[in-house]
C-alpha positions in Angstrom: 0.0 0.0 0.0 1.4 3.4 -1.0 1.5 6.5 1.1 -1.1 8.0 -1.2 -3.4 4.9 -0.7 -3.1 5.4 3.1 -4.0 9.1 2.8 -6.9 8.5 0.5 -8.2 5.7 2.7 -8.1 8.0 5.7 -9.9 10.7 3.7 -12.5 8.3 2.5 -13.1 7.1 6.1 -13.5 10.8 7.2 -15.9 11.6 4.3 -18.0 8.5 4.9 -18.1 9.2 8.6 -19.3 12.7 7.8 -22.0 11.3 5.4 -23.2 8.9 8.0 -23.4 11.6 10.7 -25.3 13.9 8.3 -27.7 11.2 7.2 -28.6 9.2 10.3 -30.6 6.8 8.2 -27.5 5.2 6.7 -26.7 1.9 8.4 -23.6 1.1 6.3 -21.7 2.7 3.5 -19.0 1.7 1.0 -17.0 3.2 -1.8 -16.1 1.1 -4.8 -13.8 2.0 -7.6 -14.6 1.8 -11.3 -12.6 -1.5 -11.5 -14.6 -3.1 -8.6 -12.1 -2.6 -5.8 -13.7 -1.9 -2.4 -11.9 1.2 -1.3 -13.7 1.8 2.0 -16.5 0.1 3.9 -18.3 0.9 7.1 -19.9 -2.5 7.3 -19.9 -3.9 10.8 -17.4 -6.5 12.1 -18.1 -10.0 10.8 -19.2 -8.8 7.3 -17.0 -10.6 4.7 -15.4 -7.6 2.8 -14.6 -9.8 -0.3 -18.2 -10.9 -0.5 -19.5 -7.4 0.0 -17.1 -6.2 -2.7 -18.3 -8.9 -5.1 -22.0 -8.1 -4.5 -21.4 -4.3 -4.9 -19.4 -4.7 -8.0 -22.1 -7.0 -9.5 -24.8 -4.5 -8.7 -22.9 -1.6 -10.2 -22.1 -3.6 -13.3 -25.7 -4.7 -13.7 -27.1 -1.2 -13.3 -24.7 0.1 -15.9 -25.6 -2.7 -18.3 -29.4 -2.0 -17.8 -28.8 1.7 -18.4 -27.0 1.0 -21.7 -29.7 -1.4 -22.9 -32.2 1.3 -22.2 -30.2 3.7 -24.4 -28.7 5.7 -21.6 -25.0 6.5 -21.2 -24.8 5.2 -17.6 -26.7 4.9 -14.3 -26.6 7.9 -11.9 -28.3 6.4 -8.9 -30.0 3.1 -7.9 -32.6 2.3 -5.2 -33.4 -1.3 -4.3 -36.1 -1.9 -1.7 -35.6 -5.0 0.4 -37.6 -6.6 3.2 -35.3 -5.0 5.7 -34.6 -1.6 4.2 -33.0 -0.1 1.1 -29.8 -0.4 -0.9 -28.8 2.9 -2.5 -26.1 3.7 -4.9 -24.8 7.0 -6.4 -22.5 6.7 -9.3 -19.2 8.7 -9.2 -17.8 10.5 -12.3 -15.0 8.0 -12.6 -17.4 5.1 -12.8 -17.1 4.0 -9.2 -19.9 4.3 -6.7 -21.0 5.2 -3.2 -23.3 2.5 -1.9 -25.4 2.6 1.3 -27.9 0.5 3.2 -30.7 1.9 5.3 -33.6 0.6 7.4 -37.2 0.3 6.2 -38.3 3.7 7.6 -35.4 5.7 6.0 -36.0 9.0 4.2 -34.5 7.6 1.0 -34.7 10.8 -1.0 -32.8 12.7 1.6 -30.2 9.9 1.9 -29.7 9.9 -1.9 -29.4 13.7 -1.9 -26.7 13.5 0.8 -24.9 10.8 -1.1 -24.9 12.9 -4.3 -23.5 15.9 -2.3 -20.7 13.7 -0.9 -19.6 12.6 -4.4 -17.2 15.5 -5.1 -15.2 14.9 -1.9 -15.1 11.2 -2.5 -13.9 11.6 -6.1 -11.1 14.0 -4.9 -10.0 11.5 -2.2 -10.0 8.7 -4.8 -7.8 10.8 -7.1 -5.4 11.7 -4.3 -6.5 15.3 -4.2 -8.1 15.1 -0.8 -7.0 16.9 2.4 
């Protein structure tokens, strides 16, 4: 791991922590790169990071493919309602994504709004411009 990776990881942790503080409905949050690498995850202890990475990467890829098949350039955001809450994803400019989970009573629109507002800082941290 390079010094820049350590700095960007710390910056991603700070940004995700701020996002979770701002939007109390977020239960977990992750940042995934355009090549499917899990850059940061706030998933609780015991969650298999490799499995989470694989699922997030698959969902990002599937949403992008669906958008293209519908004649769109790419997906900007995704909302999946589950029995226990919601899975939300906001696409980053570089093709990566911020993904969050919430409970069933979450204010989904507000969470997506907060995630979209966090994109710029996350993109800067991913490119090494953060701090």
